[in-house]
matplotlib code that plots the C-alpha trace (Angstrom):
import matplotlib.pyplot as plt

x = [107.0, 104.1, 102.0, 102.5, 106.4, 106.9, 104.8, 106.6, 109.9, 109.9, 108.7, 112.0, 114.1, 112.1, 112.0, 115.4, 118.2, 122.0, 124.6, 127.3, 130.9, 132.0, 130.0, 131.2, 134.8, 134.4, 136.0, 137.0, 135.6, 132.8, 135.0, 136.6, 133.0, 132.1, 133.5, 130.4, 127.4, 124.8, 123.2, 120.2, 118.2, 114.0, 111.6, 108.4, 105.6, 102.7, 103.2, 101.0, 98.7, 98.4, 101.9, 103.4, 106.9, 109.7, 111.6, 114.6, 115.0, 118.1, 118.6, 121.3, 120.1, 119.9, 117.6, 115.2, 115.2, 114.4, 111.1, 109.5, 110.9, 109.6, 105.7, 105.5, 106.6, 103.7, 101.5, 102.8, 102.2, 98.5, 97.8, 99.6, 99.2, 100.8, 104.1, 106.8, 109.6, 112.6, 114.4, 118.2, 120.1, 123.7, 125.4, 126.3, 129.6, 129.2, 125.8, 128.1, 130.2, 128.2, 126.2, 129.5, 129.8, 126.3, 127.5, 129.8, 127.9, 125.2, 122.9, 121.7, 118.5, 115.4, 114.9, 117.7, 118.7, 120.9, 123.0, 123.7, 127.6, 126.8, 124.4, 126.6, 128.9, 125.6, 123.7, 126.2, 127.7, 124.5, 123.8, 120.5, 117.2, 116.5, 113.4, 112.1, 109.9, 107.8, 107.8, 104.5, 103.0, 103.5, 105.7, 103.9, 106.0, 103.6, 103.9, 108.0, 109.7, 110.9, 114.5, 114.5, 113.9, 116.3, 118.8, 118.9, 119.6, 122.7, 123.5, 120.2, 118.3, 116.9, 118.2, 117.3, 114.3, 114.3, 112.0, 113.0, 115.6, 117.5, 119.7, 122.4, 122.5, 124.0, 122.8, 122.5, 121.0, 120.1, 119.3, 122.2, 124.2, 121.8, 123.7, 127.0, 126.3, 127.1, 124.8, 123.3, 124.9, 122.8, 122.7, 125.4, 128.9, 132.0, 134.2, 136.6, 133.7, 132.3, 135.6, 135.9, 132.4, 133.2, 136.0, 133.8, 131.6, 134.3, 135.6, 132.3, 131.6, 135.2, 133.4, 130.3, 129.5, 130.0, 132.0, 130.8, 132.3, 131.7, 131.3, 133.0, 135.5, 133.5, 136.1, 135.1, 132.1, 132.1, 129.0, 130.0, 133.3, 132.1, 129.6, 133.0, 134.2, 131.2, 131.8, 135.6, 133.8, 135.4, 133.1, 133.9, 133.1, 133.7, 132.5, 133.6, 137.1, 137.9, 136.9, 139.1, 142.8, 145.4, 146.0, 142.4, 141.8, 145.0, 143.2, 140.3, 141.7, 144.1, 140.5, 141.6, 144.1, 143.4, 139.5, 141.2, 143.8, 141.6, 139.4, 136.0, 136.0, 135.1, 138.8, 138.6, 139.2, 136.0, 133.9, 135.1, 133.1, 130.1, 128.1, 124.4, 124.6, 125.1, 126.8, 124.4, 121.8, 123.7, 123.9, 127.8, 128.3, 126.2, 126.9, 126.9, 126.8, 124.1, 121.5, 118.2, 116.2, 118.3, 117.0, 114.1, 117.1, 119.2, 116.3, 115.3, 118.7, 119.3, 119.2, 116.1, 118.1, 115.6, 117.7, 117.5, 118.3, 121.0, 123.0, 126.5, 129.2, 129.9, 132.6, 131.1, 126.8, 126.2, 127.6, 126.7, 127.6, 124.2, 122.3, 119.6, 120.3, 118.2, 118.2, 117.8, 116.8, 115.1, 117.0, 116.3, 118.5, 118.7, 119.4, 115.7, 113.1, 110.3, 110.9, 107.4, 107.0, 110.0, 108.5, 105.1, 106.8, 109.3, 106.2, 104.5, 107.4, 108.2, 104.3, 101.6, 100.6, 100.8, 104.2, 105.0, 103.0, 105.2, 108.3, 107.5, 110.1, 113.2, 114.1, 113.8, 110.7, 109.2, 110.0, 106.0, 103.2, 101.0, 103.3, 103.5, 99.7, 99.9, 102.3, 100.4, 103.6, 104.9, 107.1, 110.1, 108.4, 107.8, 111.2, 112.7, 110.0, 111.2, 114.5, 114.1, 112.2, 115.0, 117.5, 115.5, 116.6, 120.4, 120.6, 123.9, 125.4, 124.8, 125.0, 127.7, 126.3, 126.7, 130.0, 131.6, 133.7, 132.2, 131.5, 135.1, 135.9, 133.6, 134.6, 138.2, 137.8, 135.8, 138.9, 141.7, 140.2, 140.2, 144.2, 143.9, 141.4, 144.0, 146.9, 147.9, 148.9, 149.4, 146.7, 149.3, 150.1, 146.5, 145.4, 147.9, 146.8, 143.0, 143.9, 146.4, 142.8, 140.5, 143.1, 142.5, 138.8, 137.9, 139.8]
y = [97.9, 99.2, 101.8, 103.7, 103.3, 104.7, 107.9, 108.0, 108.2, 111.6, 113.0, 111.3, 114.4, 117.2, 114.4, 113.1, 115.5, 114.7, 113.4, 116.1, 115.9, 115.9, 112.9, 111.1, 112.2, 110.6, 107.3, 105.7, 103.4, 104.4, 103.0, 106.2, 107.9, 106.7, 109.9, 111.9, 109.3, 110.0, 107.1, 105.2, 107.9, 107.8, 107.0, 109.1, 107.4, 108.8, 111.0, 114.2, 113.6, 116.9, 117.6, 118.6, 116.6, 116.1, 112.7, 111.9, 108.6, 106.9, 103.8, 102.0, 100.8, 101.3, 103.5, 100.4, 100.2, 104.2, 104.0, 101.9, 103.5, 106.7, 104.9, 103.5, 107.0, 108.3, 106.0, 106.7, 110.2, 109.7, 108.1, 110.9, 114.2, 115.9, 113.6, 114.6, 112.3, 113.4, 111.0, 110.4, 107.0, 106.3, 103.0, 100.3, 102.2, 105.5, 105.2, 104.1, 106.9, 109.3, 107.9, 107.4, 111.1, 111.8, 109.5, 112.1, 114.8, 113.6, 114.3, 111.2, 110.5, 109.6, 106.5, 104.7, 101.2, 99.0, 95.9, 93.4, 93.8, 97.8, 96.6, 96.6, 99.9, 101.9, 100.3, 99.4, 103.1, 105.1, 106.6, 104.0, 103.8, 100.3, 99.8, 97.4, 99.9, 99.9, 96.7, 94.7, 98.0, 101.1, 98.3, 95.1, 92.0, 89.1, 88.8, 88.6, 84.9, 85.6, 85.0, 87.8, 90.2, 88.7, 89.4, 92.6, 92.9, 94.0, 93.5, 92.2, 95.5, 95.3, 98.2, 97.1, 95.3, 93.7, 93.8, 90.7, 88.3, 86.5, 84.0, 83.8, 82.4, 81.4, 83.5, 82.0, 83.8, 81.2, 82.7, 84.0, 80.8, 79.4, 81.7, 80.8, 77.2, 76.9, 74.6, 76.3, 73.3, 71.2, 70.1, 70.3, 72.5, 72.5, 75.4, 74.1, 73.1, 76.7, 78.7, 76.3, 76.8, 80.4, 79.6, 78.3, 81.3, 84.0, 82.1, 81.9, 85.3, 87.0, 88.0, 89.3, 93.0, 93.7, 91.3, 89.2, 87.1, 84.5, 86.4, 88.7, 87.7, 86.6, 86.4, 90.0, 88.9, 89.1, 87.7, 84.3, 83.9, 83.7, 80.7, 79.2, 79.3, 77.6, 74.7, 74.5, 73.7, 77.2, 80.2, 83.9, 85.1, 82.5, 84.6, 88.0, 86.8, 85.6, 82.1, 81.6, 81.7, 83.9, 81.1, 80.9, 83.9, 83.9, 80.5, 82.2, 85.3, 82.8, 81.4, 85.1, 84.7, 81.4, 83.2, 86.1, 84.5, 81.9, 85.3, 83.6, 87.1, 90.5, 92.1, 95.1, 97.5, 96.7, 96.2, 100.0, 101.6, 100.2, 103.3, 102.7, 99.7, 95.8, 94.0, 90.9, 93.1, 94.3, 91.9, 91.6, 88.8, 85.5, 84.4, 86.4, 85.5, 87.3, 87.6, 85.6, 88.9, 90.5, 88.9, 91.8, 94.3, 92.2, 91.8, 95.6, 96.2, 97.7, 93.8, 92.8, 89.3, 85.7, 84.7, 81.4, 80.7, 78.1, 77.3, 78.8, 76.1, 73.9, 70.7, 68.5, 67.5, 67.6, 71.0, 74.5, 76.3, 78.5, 81.0, 83.1, 86.4, 88.7, 91.8, 95.4, 96.1, 99.7, 102.1, 105.0, 107.7, 108.8, 112.3, 112.0, 114.9, 112.9, 109.2, 107.8, 109.2, 107.4, 104.4, 104.5, 104.8, 101.4, 99.8, 100.5, 100.0, 96.0, 95.5, 97.5, 94.7, 97.6, 97.4, 94.4, 94.4, 97.8, 95.4, 91.9, 89.7, 92.7, 93.1, 89.3, 87.5, 90.1, 89.4, 90.3, 87.8, 90.8, 92.4, 89.0, 88.7, 91.6, 90.3, 89.2, 86.5, 87.3, 85.2, 86.5, 86.5, 82.9, 82.2, 84.0, 81.3, 78.0, 79.0, 79.5, 76.1, 74.5, 75.9, 75.9, 72.3, 73.1, 76.1, 74.2, 77.7, 80.6, 84.1, 85.8, 87.4, 91.6, 92.2, 95.3, 96.6, 94.2, 96.9, 97.9, 94.4, 94.5, 97.6, 96.9, 92.9, 94.9, 97.1, 94.8, 92.1, 95.2, 94.6, 91.3, 91.8, 94.0, 92.1, 95.1, 92.4, 88.7, 86.3, 86.5, 90.0, 91.1, 88.5, 89.6, 93.3, 92.5, 90.4, 93.5, 95.9, 93.3, 93.1, 96.5, 97.0, 94.6, 95.5]
z = [93.7, 94.9, 93.6, 96.8, 96.8, 93.2, 94.0, 97.0, 95.5, 94.1, 97.0, 98.9, 97.6, 99.5, 102.5, 102.6, 104.0, 102.9, 104.7, 106.2, 104.9, 108.6, 108.8, 106.2, 107.6, 110.9, 111.7, 114.5, 117.4, 119.6, 122.1, 122.2, 122.5, 125.9, 127.2, 125.1, 125.5, 128.2, 130.3, 129.7, 129.1, 131.0, 128.1, 128.3, 129.5, 126.7, 124.3, 123.5, 120.5, 119.4, 120.1, 116.8, 116.3, 113.8, 113.9, 112.1, 110.8, 108.9, 107.4, 105.1, 102.2, 98.6, 96.2, 96.2, 100.4, 99.7, 97.8, 100.2, 103.7, 102.1, 101.4, 104.5, 106.1, 104.0, 105.3, 108.9, 108.8, 107.1, 110.3, 112.7, 111.3, 113.7, 113.3, 110.4, 108.7, 108.2, 106.5, 105.1, 104.1, 102.8, 101.8, 104.7, 104.8, 104.8, 106.8, 110.3, 109.5, 110.1, 113.3, 114.4, 114.4, 115.7, 118.6, 119.8, 119.6, 120.9, 117.5, 116.7, 114.6, 117.2, 115.1, 112.9, 111.7, 113.6, 112.9, 115.4, 115.1, 116.2, 118.6, 122.1, 121.7, 121.2, 123.8, 126.5, 125.8, 126.1, 123.1, 122.7, 124.6, 126.4, 125.1, 128.0, 129.2, 125.9, 125.1, 125.1, 125.4, 122.6, 120.4, 120.1, 120.4, 121.2, 117.0, 117.3, 118.0, 121.4, 120.4, 117.8, 120.8, 123.1, 119.6, 121.1, 124.0, 125.9, 129.6, 129.9, 128.2, 124.8, 123.1, 119.4, 117.4, 114.6, 112.3, 109.9, 109.9, 106.9, 106.1, 103.1, 100.1, 96.9, 93.9, 90.3, 87.4, 85.6, 82.1, 81.6, 82.5, 80.4, 77.8, 78.7, 78.4, 81.6, 83.9, 87.6, 89.8, 91.4, 95.4, 98.1, 96.1, 97.9, 98.0, 95.3, 92.9, 93.3, 92.7, 89.3, 88.4, 88.7, 86.6, 83.8, 84.3, 83.6, 80.7, 78.8, 79.5, 78.3, 75.1, 76.1, 75.9, 78.5, 80.0, 82.1, 85.5, 87.7, 90.9, 92.9, 95.7, 98.9, 100.1, 101.7, 102.9, 106.5, 107.7, 104.7, 106.9, 109.9, 108.4, 106.6, 110.5, 111.6, 109.5, 110.4, 114.3, 115.0, 116.2, 115.8, 119.2, 121.9, 125.1, 124.7, 122.6, 119.2, 118.6, 116.1, 115.2, 113.2, 110.4, 110.5, 108.9, 106.8, 104.9, 104.7, 102.7, 100.8, 98.7, 97.2, 94.7, 92.9, 92.3, 90.7, 88.9, 87.2, 86.7, 88.4, 90.3, 88.6, 88.9, 92.1, 90.7, 88.0, 91.4, 92.6, 89.2, 90.5, 92.5, 94.0, 91.4, 92.2, 90.0, 89.8, 89.5, 86.3, 85.1, 85.5, 87.2, 87.1, 90.8, 94.3, 97.9, 99.6, 102.4, 100.6, 101.4, 98.8, 95.9, 95.5, 95.5, 92.7, 91.0, 90.2, 89.0, 85.4, 84.3, 85.8, 86.2, 86.8, 89.6, 92.1, 95.6, 96.9, 99.8, 100.2, 99.5, 102.6, 102.2, 105.4, 104.2, 108.3, 108.7, 107.2, 109.3, 108.8, 111.3, 111.1, 111.3, 113.1, 110.3, 110.3, 113.9, 114.9, 117.7, 119.7, 120.3, 123.6, 122.6, 121.0, 122.7, 121.6, 122.3, 123.3, 119.1, 118.2, 119.6, 118.0, 114.8, 115.7, 115.9, 112.5, 110.7, 112.6, 113.0, 110.7, 108.1, 105.1, 106.2, 105.9, 101.9, 100.6, 102.1, 101.3, 101.7, 101.0, 104.7, 105.0, 107.0, 108.8, 112.6, 113.5, 112.4, 112.1, 109.6, 107.9, 107.7, 105.2, 102.7, 99.4, 98.3, 94.8, 93.1, 94.8, 97.9, 97.2, 96.7, 99.8, 101.7, 100.2, 100.6, 104.3, 104.9, 102.6, 105.1, 108.5, 109.0, 108.1, 110.9, 112.8, 113.3, 116.2, 115.0, 117.0, 120.4, 120.7, 122.0, 122.6, 119.6, 116.8, 114.5, 114.5, 113.7, 110.7, 109.6, 109.3, 107.9, 104.9, 104.6, 104.4, 102.8, 100.0, 100.1, 99.2, 96.9, 94.8, 96.0, 97.8, 100.7, 100.9, 103.2, 106.2, 106.3, 106.5, 109.2, 110.8, 111.0, 111.3, 114.3, 116.0, 115.5, 116.4, 119.7, 119.9, 119.6, 122.1, 124.9]

ax = plt.figure().add_subplot(projection="3d")
ax.plot(x, y, z, "-o")
ax.set_aspect("equal")
plt.show()
């Protein structure tokens, strides 16, 4: 963590606005909000450098990400004394509940983090500005891989710009595993072997205080399911329809019961007690499958675990299902009264070398080469870069295209998977419910 970030953390409370109760209670797909959405909007050509402007900026993430954003914003405000940035952040689920409410009332933040899963809804329904007129001018793109720019496209227009990219990986707490007398798996590991490893960890950690479990129930992970589908020769989206059958989802969720019955997964009841802290960072699980760029976040947890990265499980050595996901996109709201200043802020967050230095690899590998130039790679950064190099020639899967309804598919997946983890629904019941929801979302 930079000293600027730590200093900024003390100031963040005054800057940051709180989410309203109404925003947190909102629900439902943006497909229901089309009547409230405006058109694409005409972007302002230039910004008056003397005009006093306040921009609202929102993101999802934890306190570690908030400290980094606040440090970057301090720098932006120093360079642009006429622009004030008001901030807010929340957990991923609460964040999108709030954005859905704001989209309905056309009160979205001027700039906000965008995810691939929600891009088509917000872009296709006119909630965010097409960035095309800004790209290459107000927002530099010459240092960004063209495929990452195009990842923000909906119907031929760019509605979100990736600030980074990342891949999923398996994280292992080596020192904790050594204490428990369990070896860190080496090389390729199959799904069944990983499940056996989790059971061994939990058996060894049962007498620890606090109890140490193998991992969380990984069948709750929406993006990991997509990698598993790729390993089966399937895709999550085929055109504008699902690329798999109900039985495939049932097979995936059927993996939940064995790892819970063996004790390999932390009980859902215990997982629910964590608020603002990751179980891996707290040292109560010895492994997890997550985004590689979360390595600093977990390492900065209360237990300060020493973690390593390896590929997620796969059964076929020639098919990992892995893909590069554009990370932490940024979008500008159509309702923004200051889109030119907002574009300048987006350019700063994506391209500025000092922002690159503040975030390091915590957002993922920077999309912009100019941002990457600012990074003085520390030990954690080097681990992430080494992992990205390791998997570069194993990315045989494809990130799903942005389709309308994708965000709802993710929300319902996460919600229904909780019922599976708690034993409140069988895999067959859960898969049937999700497919019913998916049909409504996509149509």
